[in-house]
C-alpha positions in Angstrom: 53.0 39.8 30.3 50.4 39.4 33.1 51.0 40.2 36.6 47.7 39.4 38.3 45.4 36.6 38.3 43.1 36.7 35.3 40.1 35.4 37.6 40.5 36.9 41.2 43.2 39.6 40.6 45.6 38.4 43.2 49.0 40.1 42.2 51.5 37.0 41.2 54.2 38.7 43.4 51.8 37.8 46.5 51.0 34.2 45.3 52.2 31.9 48.0 52.0 28.8 45.7 53.2 27.4 42.6 51.3 28.5 39.9 50.5 26.0 36.7 49.2 28.8 34.5 50.5 32.2 33.3 46.8 33.5 33.6 46.0 32.3 37.0 47.0 32.6 40.8 47.5 29.0 42.3 44.2 29.3 44.3 42.3 29.5 40.9 44.3 26.8 38.9 45.3 23.7 39.9 45.6 20.4 38.6 45.1 21.7 34.9 42.1 23.4 35.4 40.2 26.3 37.3 39.3 25.3 40.7 35.6 27.3 40.3 33.9 25.8 37.4 31.1 27.9 37.6 30.4 31.2 36.3 28.3 33.0 39.3 30.3 35.8 40.2 28.6 36.4 43.9 29.0 33.0 44.4 33.2 33.1 43.5 33.2 36.1 45.5 31.9 34.7 48.8 34.5 32.0 48.4 37.2 34.5 47.8 36.0 36.5 50.6 35.8 33.3 53.3 39.7 32.4 51.9 41.0 35.5 52.6 39.7 35.8 56.2 40.9 31.9 56.9 44.2 33.3 55.8 44.1 36.2 58.5 43.2 38.8 56.3 41.3 41.8 57.6 37.8 41.5 56.9 37.5 45.3 55.7 40.2 44.7 53.2 39.0 41.4 52.3 35.6 43.0 51.4 37.5 45.7 49.2 39.5 43.1 47.2 36.4 40.8 46.9 34.5 43.8 45.4 37.5 44.4 42.8 37.0 40.7 41.6 34.1 41.8 39.6 36.5 43.7 37.4 38.7 40.6 36.6 38.9 39.6 32.5 37.4 36.2 33.4 34.3 37.9 35.1 34.1 40.9 32.6 33.7 38.0 29.9 30.9 36.3 31.7 28.5 39.5 32.2 
């Protein structure tokens, strides 16, 4: 069983929304589809960082978690 998002690695236990998928968090998957349609890792990481900081996360922690996104299954496949 997956315990974190396959796109951004956010633990499902920290997901504040209602998940529609067993693989993705409520930020990455809405209305039956992935929210970020592209396959540009850097662009996705920028969007994640901005979202985390906007939600009040410390910038250093946001940078660290943004770095980790590259190891998510979705992005390992895209390389």
